[in-house]
FIVEX-566562 format. One record per atom (N, C-alpha, C): x, y, z; residue in one letter. Coordinates in steps of 0.001 Angstrom, whole numbers, plus 500000, padded with zeros to 6 digits. Example, Ala and Ser with C-alpha at 12.3 -4.5 7.8 and 13.67 -1.06 7.14 Angstrom:
BEGIN
513190494310507800A;512300495500507800A;513200496700507800A;512850497750507080S;513670498940507140S;512900500030507870S;
END
This chain:
BEGIN
500868498911499934M;500006499960499997M;500858501291499959M;500560502214499189D;501440503419499029D;501072504324500060D;501814505435500183N;501708506455501149N;500249507391500867N;500141507535499643L;499017508415499355L;497623507742499729L;497535506362499481T;496281505627499935T;496191505565501365T;497417505459502073L;497303505463503490L;496762506920504018L;497285507901503335Y;497014509239503787Y;495548509547503656Y;494910509121502368N;493541509192502207N;492636508557503091N;492993507404503512K;492358506569504382K;492267507251505889K;493546507743506210L;493617508399507432L;492768509683507486L;492818510414506368S;492137511713506413S;490551511509506530S;490062510395506101A;488691510130506121A;488212509715507479A;489100509380508444L;488741508978509827L;488329510209510694L;487519509923511686P;487181510998512658P;488609511271513480P;488513512397514133D;489743512673514949D;490014511729516032D;489048511100516727H;489497510325517950H;489907509009517371H;489617508611516133L;490252507385515512L;491650507678514965L;491953508956514582K;493155509248514008K;494238509114515216K;493963509548516532S;494893509395517535S;495123507991517717S;494112506985517742E;494295505715517888E;495334505027516828E;495134505544515528V;495967505101514433V;497391505686514793V;497636506776515243G;498930507258515642G;499517506461516824G;498765506123517735D;499332505193518925D;499761503725518295D;498928503373517299F;499220502074516724F;500504502140515937F;500787503205515304I;501989503373514516I;503182503525515253I;503030504232516506D;504133504258517498D;504349502796518088D;503289501984518357F;503605500770518775F;504289499928517745F;503965500000516529L;504548499142515416L;506005499588515240L;506359500943515373A;507672501310515256A;508673500870516381A;508020500843517628L;508701500275518770L;509083498830518686L;507861498074518151K;508149496674518005K;509075496347516954K;509154497107515957S;510127496841514862S;511597497174515436S;511743498073516201K;512990498534516720K;513469497495517673K;512629497004518433Q;512996495882519506Q;513419494647518782Q;512759494308517569Q;513073493111516969Q;514390493250516161Q;514716494428515749A;515943494667515159A;517140494591516213A;516900494927517419Q;518042494891518389Q;518205493429518935Q;517315492460518706K;517558491113519144K;518804490543518516K;519737490138519375P;520888489376518648P;520625487870518363P;521058487594517125T;520795486107516751T;521833485218517539T;521477484244518019P;522301483300518643P;523366482774517741P;524532482549518269V;525774482111517440V;525932480611517870V;526189479851516861F;526458478472517127F;527523478229518150F;527387477498519274G;528425477364520282G;528475478307521338G;527516479298521359S;527593480315522385S;527284479852523761S;526547478778523863A;526197478175525126A;527263477125525642A;528355476992524972K;529379476024525257K;529881476338526732K;529991475239527565G;530337475180528925G;529216475640529766G;527890475929529456L;526914476089530339L;526298474968530970L;526295473960530196I;525720472626530617I;526783471651530865I;526775470982532081I;527762470083532408I;527202468658532735I;527629467573532110M;527129466295532262M;528154465563533187M;527715465116534440H;528588464483535404H;528963463151534932H;529932462621535168P;530400461261534721P;529427460186535163P;528778460370536227D;527892459368536770D;526498459530536320D;526178460218535286F;524841460576534870F;524192459421534267F;524820458303533895D;524064457056533385D;523930456120534430D;524451456356535429E;524321455323536755E;523046455345537214E;522528454142537730P;521189454072538288P;521092454968539609P;519932455437539846L;519699456120541054L;519384455270542238L;519839455654543450D;519588454863544608D;518128454843544937D;517386455828544618D;515991456014544843D;515138454792544179D;515661454297543149F;514936453321542456F;515572452021542456F;516371451747543447K;517057450383543537K;516085449287543776K;515022449549544553E;514103448419544920E;513211448028543740E;513151448957542760Y;512343448696541523Y;513149447869540414Y;514546448035540518T;515364447518539473T;516022446170539876T;515828445798541081T;516401444483541523T;515415443351541854T;
END
């Protein structure tokens, strides 16, 4: 949609609705700015945050009565 069409539609609205359109435009601009600021995750950026202990695969003592 081009700017002239948007302007014509906006001009046809009553004043109280024009202010709502202005608020919505401000919201969309803020939303667009926030999305642009989100960094994209880089492969391997979480390296070292999760640690698997050597005994991870060992049976738990709590379940001994069910496994024997």
